[in-house]
N, C-alpha and C positions, 0 to 999 in steps of 0.2 A: 334694513331692509330685508324682510325675509324672502327666503328661495322656495317655493313651491316646488317639489317633484313632481314630474308628469308620471304617467303610469307607466310609460317607457322606459324611463329613469330609473324609475323602482326596479321594476322587473331586472333592469341590468344590474343593479346592485346585488339583488337575489342570487341571479345567476352567478356571477361573480363569486358571491360569497359559497355558493353550493361548488363550483368549481374548486375554488382552494380547499374546500373540506375533501373533495373527491382527490385532489393531489395529495395531501397528507396522508391519507387513507394508505393510495398506492406505494406511497415511500414506505409506509409503516409496513405493506405486503412483501415489499420487495426487501427491505430489511430482515425481515423474519426467513425470507428463502434464503438470502445470504449468510443469516446466521447458522443455516444448517448448512449450507453447501461450503462456505468456507471456514473449516473447523479442523486443525490438526488433530491427527489419528497416533495414539502410539499406544506400544504394549510392552511389558517389561522395561521401560524406560522412564528416567524419571529426568522433566525437562526444568533446569533454573535458571531464568533467562536464556542466552544464547548456551549454555551448558546442558550436554545431554550425557545422562549416565545409565549405564546398564544396571539393571535392577532384578536380574532373573538368577538362576543357579547354575548357569553356563551347560546345562542339560536342556534348554530352551533356547529359541531366538527370542531377540528383542527388535523391533521396529517401529521407527518413527517416519510420517508422512505428512508433510507440511499442508498448511491449509490454502495454497493457492499455488496453482501448475506453473512451469514454465510458460513465459510466452515472449512474443517478440520484443514487447516493452521490458521484461526481466527473466533474461534468458540465461541466466548462469547462478551458480551458487558454488561456495565452498564449506568444504569441513576441514578443521585443524586438528589432529590428533594430542589431546592433551596426557592420554595416558592408554597403553596399548592392552593394557590388563594382564590375565594368563596368558592366552593365546593371541590378541590382536587381530581378532576375526571381526574386523570392520568393514561393511560394504556401504559404496556412495553411488546413489546413481538415481533412475526414473522410474517411476511406477504410476498404474491406474489408481484413482482416488482411493477404491475400493479394495485395496491390495489387501490378501492375507497379512494380518502382522504378525504371524507365526512362523513365516519363513523370511529368508534372507532377499532383500531386493535383486532382480535378477535368475533367480530360482523358477519363478511361475512366468507364463506368456504374458506379453505385451510389458515387460520389463527389462531393464539393461542397469546392470553396474560394476563397479570396478573395486576387487576384493582386495583389502591392504595384505593381507596375511599371505597371501600366494601371488600377486601381481598378476591374477587372471581376470577377465572380463568374462562375465556371465551374461547370457542373453537368452532369457526366456527358458532357460536348461541348467539344470543342477550339475551339470558337468562345464566347467569352464575352461577357456581357450587362454594360453598363455598371451598376454597383452603388453604389460609393462613391468617395471621394479617393484619390488615388495616395499611396504611403507611402516614407517616407525615412529616412535613420539617425538613429536614436532613438526612433523610433515603436513604439507597443505594438499587435499586431494578437491580438485575443482571437477565440476560437471555441468555441461551447458550442450544448448542446440545452435545449429547452424542457421543462418538466415538465408544461405544460398543452395537450400536443400532442393532438389529436383522432385518434380511431381511425384506423388505415390510414394516419396521416401523422405525419413528425417534423420537427419546427419548428427548424431550425438558424441560429442569428444570430453574428453578425461585430461586433466592437468594434474600435476604435480610441481610443487612450489613454484607455480607462476608459469611453469614450460609445458608445453602440449605434448602428452604422453602417445595419442592416438586418437582414431575417430572410428566408428562404426555406423554404417546405414542400417535402419530399420524401418519395417512397413508402417506409413503412417497411419495411425489409429484414429477412431471416431472420436475415442475418449482421451484426454489431455492428461499429460504424464507430470507427475508432481515430483519434487524433491524428497528424497528418502534417504534413510540412514538407517543399516542394518548392525546389529553386535551380539556376540555369541558367547563372551566368556566374562569373568567376573573382574570389576576394576577397570574395565573400557570406560573411557571418556571422551568427547570429543567438544570442541567449540563450533558451532554452526552461524554461517553467514550466510543467510538468503538474500542480502541484496548486494553481495560483491561484483565488483565489475570487470570484465573480462575483454581484452582487444591486442590482437599482435602488434608489438612495438613496431614503429618504424626503424628505419635506419639511425634516425637522430636521437631516438628513444624517446621521440615527444608525440602527443597523440593530440590532435585537434579536437577539441569537445564545443560545441554551441553550449555555450551558459544560458541563453534565453535571457541576460541580463536586459536587453531592452524591451521585454516585457513587462517590467515593472518602473513605476515613476519613483516608488520610494522602497528602500530598504533599509532598515535599520537592525543591527544584530542577527541577520539572517544572510545566509550564503547560498547562492543558488548554483547548483550543478546540474546542469541538464534540465529536465522538469522536477527536479527534489530541490526542497527548500530545507535546510538546517539551521536551526539556533546556534549561534555562535557567541553567545553574552555571557553576563557573568553569573547570572543567577544565582543572586544573593539574596534578593528579597521579590517583594510584590511586584514593585514597579518595574524591574528589570524584565521588560517585556521585548520581544523582538515583532519586528513589522513588516510584511510583506503586501505593498498597495500596489494593485496592476495600475498600467497606464490610462487605459481607456476605461469608461464606464460600461455599465450594463446597458442594451438599447433594446429596439425590438428586434434587431437581427440576432443579436448575441444577447440571450438573457437569461443564462446560464452558468453556471460551472462548478467542479466538483473536485474533490481530492482524496487521497486516499492515504489514511494513516499507516505509514510503515513502521514508526516507532512511538508507542505511547508514552514511553518514560515513564517518570514514579508515579504521575498522578494525571496526565493526560490533560494537562492545561491549554486544552488546542480549540481557538474559536475561529470560526469563519462568518462571514457577513458582508454586510453594505457599510460604508462609512464615507461620511464627506470627504474631500479630496485634501482638505488641511486638517486631517485628524490628528491628534495627537499619538506622538511615535509611542510611548509608554505606556498607552491605555487599552485593553482589550476592546475589541470594536463589542457596541453595546453597550458598555459603561457610560460613554460620555454623549451629549446630545448630538442629534446628525448620525445616529448608526443605529444598528439592528443586528443580532448576531445571535447565534446557534451555538452553546458551548458543549464542547465534547465530554468534558469531566462529569457535570451533574445533569445534563440534559435539558438545560431549561433555556430560555429564550430571553436576551436581555435587549430591553429598547430605550436607548437613552439613560440607562440607570443601572448604578451598580446593585441593584436587586432584582433577581431573576423570577420570571414565572415559569412551573413544571410546563415541559413542552413535547420533551419526547424522551426516546431512551439514550442511557450512556453511550458512548461510543470508545471502542476499543481499537489496538492493532489489527488491522485489515478490514476494518470497516472505511466505507466511502460515504463522505460527508458532501451533499450539494446546497447550493443555494439559487435560488433565480427569483426572477419578478414577473408575475403574469399580468400584463399590460390589459387594459380594457379593449375592446374591439376597435373602437372609435378613437383609441390615443392615435395625438400625432404630436409631432415635436414645432411643426410648422403652422398649426391651427393658432387661432387668435382667440382673444379674452384672458379673463383672469383665472377663468378655473383652470385652462390648460398653462397657463404660467405655474399656476400652482401644483400641479400633476408633475411637470417638469423637474421643477424644484425638489419636489418628493422623491422621485425616481432616479435625479441625475447622481448615484451615487458610484464611487469607482470600488470595484469588486475587492475585496480585503481580508486577506489571512493573517492572524497574530498569534502568536507561540510565546507562550511565558517561559521565561527562561528556569524557572523553578521544576519545569517537567520533562526537559531533555538533557 
């Protein structure tokens, strides 16, 4: 029996089509803005993975500013001194995003930094104040912001080798503060960890961390630490895939989710999308029937096939990827009829993030 679309049904399909187009256009615009906003800046410095080296002539300052600011979600970072070089003039601190890169962190207004060569704190001034011990090769310097800061003031603290050195209160700025590293002599080299964790140890030396494991129905070769998913498999072949599949499917109340790529690995074989509840644990979403996914490494969309179609831009470290369902206005899980059942079956996917072992 042929089904004849009414004029209203036809117009609903057209409107849904244009809503999808507008949504994709908006996502592209947001990505373009973020691509400019979330970009690290450096001068007279060379970054090789997590290693940062001074590339000047010791007469000029080199400075690195991270792509993303500290926040309540990510409020601490660390720098390990690999080599102090000639003078060990290494500074670790926080600066505005558009900080002048020929100045050490802490020298200019709205910046603060702990300097390894003299153990002084520089707080928006080229004259420092005695603050803590000097640091040398092998020392680990940390910088973070406190969550219990008072209104109008922000508490910035510094650590050495995991122990707090001290803190300082600075006026809250309308601009966010970004992790920064400064250097000023030949041979200086550090290891940067923008995702370091900090917490005061309890008397028993243990910290209670909410693992959020109850949010996931299936975890295969993926470790959950808070909201962080980390691949822990072998990573020797293309079938070595890690799977994290949520316990609950998307629905009309919770129809969207997103993730941030904190480490792209070697090839960024990261995919997110929707998959049936019993999806194979060693297959990327989109490769097998009953799934659809956007793949970060090539920007392709896979719909139940190992061959993808060009869909969007490739994604890299710092990018935020999202996936959601645009339900029709008349969509209801309780309505009867064959059409309603078909829609429900079509959309009753659990959100799914699969990370290939070869990339992490």
